[in-house]
LODRENFI-75687 format. One record per residue (C-alpha): residue number from 1; residue in three letters; x, y, z. Coordinates in steps of 0.05 Angstrom, whole numbers. Each point is the difference from the previous one (the first is absolute). Example, Ala and Ser with C-alpha at 12.3 -4.5 7.8 and 13.67 -1.06 7.14 Angstrom:
<nodes>
NODE  num  residuo      px      py      pz
NODE    1      ALA     246     -90     156
NODE    2      SER      27      69     -13
</nodes>
This chain:
<nodes>
NODE  num  residuo      px      py      pz
NODE    1      MET    1316    3702     616
NODE    2      GLU     -44      48     -20
NODE    3      THR      54      34     -43
NODE    4      GLN       0     -62     -43
NODE    5      PRO     -38      17     -70
NODE    6      LEU     -71     -39      -3
NODE    7      VAL     -12     -37     -59
NODE    8      LEU     -70     -16     -19
NODE    9      ILE      -8     -75     -36
NODE   10      THR     -51     -31     -30
NODE   11      GLY     -13     -68     -18
NODE   12      ALA      36     -20      65
NODE   13      ASN     -29     -71      15
NODE   14      GLY      36     -14     -78
NODE   15      PHE      49     -44     -23
NODE   16      LEU      39      56     -24
NODE   17      GLY     -32      55      49
NODE   18      PHE      18     -36      61
NODE   19      ALA      79       1     -29
NODE   20      VAL       4      75      -8
NODE   21      VAL     -29       6      73
NODE   22      ALA      51     -42      32
NODE   23      TRP      41      33     -47
NODE   24      ALA     -11      66      22
NODE   25      LEU       0     -12      66
NODE   26      LYS      62     -25       5
NODE   27      SER      22      56     -40
NODE   28      GLN     -20      45      62
NODE   29      PHE     -59      23     -28
NODE   30      ARG     -70       3      39
NODE   31      VAL     -54     -31     -31
NODE   32      ARG     -73       9      -9
NODE   33      ALA     -27     -69     -33
NODE   34      VAL     -54       8     -29
NODE   35      VAL     -54     -61     -11
NODE   36      ARG     -71     -16     -14
NODE   37      ARG     -19     -35      58
NODE   38      GLN      30      -9      76
NODE   39      ASN       5     -70     -10
NODE   40      ALA      52      17     -59
NODE   41      ALA      27      49      62
NODE   42      ASP      11     -58      45
NODE   43      GLN      38     -40     -52
NODE   44      VAL      37      52     -13
NODE   45      ALA      23      16      73
NODE   46      ARG       8     -72       8
NODE   47      ALA      59     -16     -38
NODE   48      PRO      67      -7      28
NODE   49      SER      32      64     -39
NODE   50      SER     -54      41      36
NODE   51      GLN      -1     -11      62
NODE   52      PRO      60      35      27
NODE   53      TYR     -40      69     -36
NODE   54      ILE     -57     -12      30
NODE   55      TYR      18       8      73
NODE   56      SER      36      51     -25
NODE   57      GLY     -47      41     -45
NODE   58      ALA      35      -3     -62
NODE   59      LEU     -51     -36     -23
NODE   60      SER     -81      19      -5
NODE   61      PHE     -58      -8     -33
NODE   62      ALA     -51      23     -42
NODE   63      VAL     -63     -37     -18
NODE   64      ILE     -24      27     -71
NODE   65      PRO     -62     -49     -13
NODE   66      ASP     -18      37     -69
NODE   67      ASN      60      27     -39
NODE   68      THR     -34      25     -60
NODE   69      LYS     -26      58      33
NODE   70      LEU      33      67     -29
NODE   71      ASP      20      25      73
NODE   72      ALA      10     -66      38
NODE   73      TYR      68       1       5
NODE   74      HIS       1      82      25
NODE   75      LYS      -1     -13      76
NODE   76      ALA      42     -63      -7
NODE   77      ALA      55      43     -40
NODE   78      ARG      -2      59      59
NODE   79      GLY      77       4      30
NODE   80      CYS      31     -41     -58
NODE   81      THR      52      23     -41
NODE   82      PHE      -3     -64     -46
NODE   83      ILE     -49     -42     -26
NODE   84      ILE       7     -61     -34
NODE   85      HIS     -64     -42     -35
NODE   86      THR      13     -71      -2
NODE   87      ALA     -71     -15      -7
NODE   88      SER     -41     -22     -54
NODE   89      PRO     -47     -42     -29
NODE   90      LEU      23     -82      -1
NODE   91      PRO     -12     -42     -70
NODE   92      THR     -39     -45      40
NODE   93      VAL     -59      55      20
NODE   94      PRO     -64      -8     -40
NODE   95      GLY     -20      59     -47
NODE   96      ASP      27      63     -23
NODE   97      LEU      70      19      28
NODE   98      VAL      21      66     -49
NODE   99      GLU     -55      35      40
NODE  100      PRO      21     -13      73
NODE  101      ALA      79       1     -23
NODE  102      LEU     -18      78     -25
NODE  103      ALA     -39      18      64
NODE  104      GLY      47     -30      46
NODE  105      THR      51      43     -35
NODE  106      ARG     -33      62      -9
NODE  107      ALA     -16      -3      80
NODE  108      ILE      79      -7      11
NODE  109      LEU      10      55     -35
NODE  110      SER     -46      48      23
NODE  111      ALA      20     -27      69
NODE  112      ALA      72      37     -25
NODE  113      LYS     -41      64     -24
NODE  114      HIS     -38       4      69
NODE  115      ASN      61      -8      49
NODE  116      LYS      53      50     -12
NODE  117      ALA      60     -43      37
NODE  118      VAL       3     -51     -59
NODE  119      GLN      65      13     -27
NODE  120      ARG      -9     -65     -52
NODE  121      VAL     -48     -62     -14
NODE  122      VAL      27     -64     -32
NODE  123      PHE     -54     -35     -36
NODE  124      THR      17     -78     -10
NODE  125      SER     -17     -14     -73
NODE  126      SER      21     -62     -41
NODE  127      THR      39     -27     -63
NODE  128      SER     -75     -13     -15
NODE  129      SER     -18      71     -14
NODE  130      LEU      62       1     -47
NODE  131      ARG     -31     -49     -50
NODE  132      THR     -69     -18     -23
NODE  133      PHE     -28     -77      21
NODE  134      GLN       7     -22     -67
NODE  135      ARG      77       7       8
NODE  136      LEU      -1     -54      50
NODE  137      LEU     -18     -54     -45
NODE  138      LEU      41     -35     -54
NODE  139      GLN     -33      12     -58
NODE  140      HIS      12      79      14
NODE  141      PRO      49      22     -68
NODE  142      ASP      61      24      59
NODE  143      ASN      -7     -68      39
NODE  144      GLN       7     -35     -77
NODE  145      ALA      64      42     -12
NODE  146      MET      39     -15      66
NODE  147      LEU     -17     -68     -11
NODE  148      GLN      26      -3     -85
NODE  149      GLY      62      34      29
NODE  150      ARG     -24      77     -30
NODE  151      SER      13      31      65
NODE  152      HIS      16      66     -27
NODE  153      GLU     -72       5     -30
NODE  154      VAL     -26       8      73
NODE  155      MET       4      65      34
NODE  156      THR      35      -6      56
NODE  157      MET     -52      23      62
NODE  158      THR      23      52      45
NODE  159      ALA     -32      37      61
NODE  160      ASP     -30      39     -42
NODE  161      SER     -22     -44     -47
NODE  162      LYS     -80      23     -11
NODE  163      VAL     -68     -34     -26
NODE  164      PRO     -56      38     -13
NODE  165      THR     -64     -16      49
NODE  166      GLN     -41     -60     -24
NODE  167      LEU     -59      -7     -19
NODE  168      PRO     -48     -36      46
NODE  169      VAL     -13     -71       2
NODE  170      PRO     -56     -39      24
NODE  171      GLU       2     -21      75
NODE  172      SER       1     -77     -23
NODE  173      THR      71      12     -27
NODE  174      CYS      59     -27      41
NODE  175      GLY      21      28      52
NODE  176      PHE      68      11     -20
NODE  177      HIS     -26      37     -55
NODE  178      ARG     -43      43      42
NODE  179      TYR      55      12      45
NODE  180      VAL      54      29     -56
NODE  181      ASN     -64      50     -25
NODE  182      SER       6      27      70
NODE  183      LYS      67      13       8
NODE  184      ILE      12      27     -71
NODE  185      ALA     -58      54      15
NODE  186      ALA      27       6      81
NODE  187      ALA      73      18     -30
NODE  188      ASN     -30      33     -63
NODE  189      LEU     -40      51      55
NODE  190      VAL      63      12      38
NODE  191      HIS      33      23     -59
NODE  192      ALA     -51      43     -27
NODE  193      TYR       0      33      59
NODE  194      SER      79      11       3
NODE  195      GLU     -14      41     -65
NODE  196      THR     -44      52      35
NODE  197      SER      14      69      21
NODE  198      GLU     -30     -23      71
NODE  199      PHE      55     -55       6
NODE  200      ARG      55      48     -22
NODE  201      THR     -12      50      58
NODE  202      SER     -21     -50      48
NODE  203      HIS      31     -10      68
NODE  204      PHE      17     -70      -7
NODE  205      SER      34     -48     -54
NODE  206      ILE     -12     -73     -22
NODE  207      VAL      39     -56     -22
NODE  208      ASN     -27     -76     -33
NODE  209      ILE      17     -58      17
NODE  210      MET      -8     -53     -63
NODE  211      PRO      18     -71      22
NODE  212      GLY       2     -61     -25
NODE  213      TRP     -25     -63      24
NODE  214      VAL      23       9      77
NODE  215      LEU      28     -68      32
NODE  216      GLY      21      -6      71
NODE  217      PRO     -24     -21      76
NODE  218      GLU     -69      28      17
NODE  219      GLU       0       1      72
NODE  220      LEU     -72       7       7
NODE  221      THR      -9     -69     -30
NODE  222      THR       3     -49      54
NODE  223      THR     -19     -70     -38
NODE  224      LYS      19     -36     -66
NODE  225      ARG     -73       7     -27
NODE  226      ASP       8      72       4
NODE  227      ALA      74      10     -26
NODE  228      PHE     -12       0     -82
NODE  229      LYS     -63      47       2
NODE  230      GLY      31      59     -22
NODE  231      SER      66      13     -46
NODE  232      ASN      29     -61      30
NODE  233      LEU     -41     -45     -40
NODE  234      ILE      55      13     -51
NODE  235      LEU      42     -52      46
NODE  236      GLY     -62     -49      12
NODE  237      TRP       6     -43     -59
NODE  238      LEU      60     -29      40
NODE  239      PHE     -55     -24      55
NODE  240      MET     -62     -16     -44
NODE  241      PRO     -23       2     -68
NODE  242      VAL     -18      74     -15
NODE  243      LYS     -34      15     -59
NODE  244      LEU       4      74     -24
NODE  245      ASN     -58      -3     -57
NODE  246      PRO     -50      25      35
NODE  247      PHE      43      52      24
NODE  248      LEU      12      26     -71
NODE  249      ASP     -76     -15     -25
NODE  250      LEU      35     -64     -41
NODE  251      PRO     -29     -62     -22
NODE  252      ASP      19     -64      42
NODE  253      ALA      48     -25     -62
NODE  254      GLU      31      64      -8
NODE  255      GLU      78       2       7
NODE  256      ALA       6      54      67
NODE  257      PRO      63      27      19
NODE  258      LEU       8      69      28
NODE  259      LEU      47      61      -6
NODE  260      ALA      57      -6      38
NODE  261      GLU       2      56      43
NODE  262      SER      12      -5      76
NODE  263      VAL      24      36      57
NODE  264      HIS      17     -12      64
NODE  265      LEU     -44      23      59
NODE  266      ASP      60      31      43
NODE  267      ASP      16      43     -66
NODE  268      VAL     -76      21      -8
NODE  269      ALA      -5      22      71
NODE  270      GLU      62      30       2
NODE  271      GLY     -15      42     -61
NODE  272      HIS     -56      32      36
NODE  273      VAL      23      24      62
NODE  274      ASN      68      20     -47
NODE  275      ALA     -55      43     -42
NODE  276      LEU      -9      44      68
NODE  277      ASN      67      36     -11
NODE  278      VAL     -11      57     -33
NODE  279      ASP      70      20      -2
NODE  280      LYS      23     -69     -18
NODE  281      VAL     -47     -11     -54
NODE  282      LYS     -15      68     -23
NODE  283      GLY     -51      18     -53
NODE  284      LYS     -67      29       1
NODE  285      TYR     -29     -69     -34
NODE  286      ARG      39     -62     -16
NODE  287      ASN     -13     -67     -17
NODE  288      PHE      34     -65      10
NODE  289      LEU       4     -65     -23
NODE  290      LEU      17     -56      46
NODE  291      CYS      18     -74     -44
NODE  292      SER      64     -37      17
NODE  293      ASP      42     -38     -47
NODE  294      GLY      -4      44     -51
NODE  295      PRO      -1      12     -51
NODE  296      ASN     -46     -51     -22
NODE  297      GLY     -24     -35      70
NODE  298      PRO       7     -77      19
NODE  299      GLU     -14     -59     -17
NODE  300      TRP     -56     -23      49
NODE  301      ASN      16     -73      -5
NODE  302      ASP      69      12      23
NODE  303      ALA     -26       3      73
NODE  304      ALA      -8     -72      -5
NODE  305      GLY      78      -5      -8
NODE  306      ILE      19      57      53
NODE  307      VAL     -56     -43      49
NODE  308      ARG      49     -58     -11
NODE  309      ARG      69      38      12
NODE  310      GLU     -11      38      56
NODE  311      LEU     -65     -35      36
NODE  312      SER      37     -78      -8
NODE  313      GLU     -22     -17      62
NODE  314      GLU     -66      14       0
NODE  315      VAL      -4     -29     -68
NODE  316      ALA      32     -61      23
NODE  317      GLN     -54      -1      60
NODE  318      GLY     -57       0     -60
NODE  319      LYS     -23      63      27
NODE  320      ILE      -4      26     -71
NODE  321      PRO     -37     -39     -56
NODE  322      PHE      18      37     -61
NODE  323      ILE     -67     -18     -24
NODE  324      GLY     -19      57     -57
NODE  325      GLN      44      42     -43
NODE  326      LEU     -14      71     -29
NODE  327      GLY      35      24     -59
NODE  328      ALA      27      65     -18
NODE  329      ILE     -18      64     -45
NODE  330      LYS      67      41       0
NODE  331      SER      -4      73       9
NODE  332      LYS      35      51     -25
NODE  333      PHE       4      57      52
NODE  334      ASP      59      60      34
NODE  335      ALA     -17       4      69
NODE  336      THR      74      16      18
NODE  337      PRO     -30      80      26
NODE  338      ALA     -29     -29      59
NODE  339      GLU      60     -40      17
NODE  340      LYS      41      70      -4
NODE  341      ASP     -51      47      20
NODE  342      LEU     -37     -31      43
NODE  343      LEU      24     -67      28
NODE  344      GLY      75       7      -4
NODE  345      HIS      12     -74     -20
NODE  346      ARG      -4     -34     -33
NODE  347      PHE     -67     -46      -7
NODE  348      ILE      -5     -55      48
NODE  349      PRO       9     -58     -48
NODE  350      PHE     -63     -56     -22
NODE  351      GLU      43     -49      37
NODE  352      LYS      -6      30      64
NODE  353      GLN     -67      15     -17
NODE  354      VAL     -15     -74      -4
NODE  355      VAL      37     -20      57
NODE  356      ASP     -23      42      52
NODE  357      THR     -75      -9     -23
NODE  358      ILE      15     -70       0
NODE  359      ARG      23      -3      60
NODE  360      TYR     -50      38      43
NODE  361      TYR     -50     -46     -26
NODE  362      LEU      27     -55      16
NODE  363      HIS      -1      13      76
NODE  364      LEU     -74      24       0
NODE  365      PRO     -42     -56      37
NODE  366      ASP     -47     -42     -52
</nodes>
């Protein structure tokens, strides 16, 4: 057991964080899972995917209540060969999100520099770090060009796309705007560090993972009430009215479609763990965009037809009411390098993202 590499994973009780923990464990890594509260560690430990590894000793925990201190992860990273940083302030958190995101990122870099055994750090970024909040709005010139068949006028988004760190916004600004700004700022901090002589001569490399909307079964969710609180909200309209206007800071009467960028939870978890293979994923500094159904993404409303076809029995039983709808703004991206160099296979398509997520939801108690 002690010969297996040890990986520190932050945000271990989160939607994506726990999936990465589970994937790392089944890939023969030892995991030191970082959470902020003991009850979060208990929740992770009780999960079916965790149980065998609790008893074998492959899964352990570090409780770090405040990850904004520069040395927050120094002790937890001792003996670790790898660090995966999935923790991030969520859009539902009030107040400024930029500084907590920056502080957490600095703390991870400090832990990597402090612990000479660390070979690679993997940062969970997002497509939100590759474009401004305004690009999410229907009236943005790029979105209008896509709608009007002028896609040749829109620049293709890649893992190496960059936008400047945004000016501060009032704390009353909608949560997702503040979240996007925090992801941009954190990504730019890492990009800037990658250009320093200190990093070029350091003992570790960095991989940034940039997924779109992550869809898939959330094992730590145990009731239907909690099932659509994260990225899976994108499919919540099948069961309940979903109004994204407050999410995008738009008036209620204004149309609020969403950029079509999604990826299966399994692909994102696998990508994070594959990134630890320094022989396969070569290079000192790599960026990977994870979005399926390229180059323009799915139609969100196609989920209704997928469910009717693939879950026909549940539909006949009235378990899926098809209450709402969600318009899509076509994106324009190239995520093929992740398929080739990170995953080694094609992305799981939107159809399976929908089926896996809804099937899991249906088995949950009310």
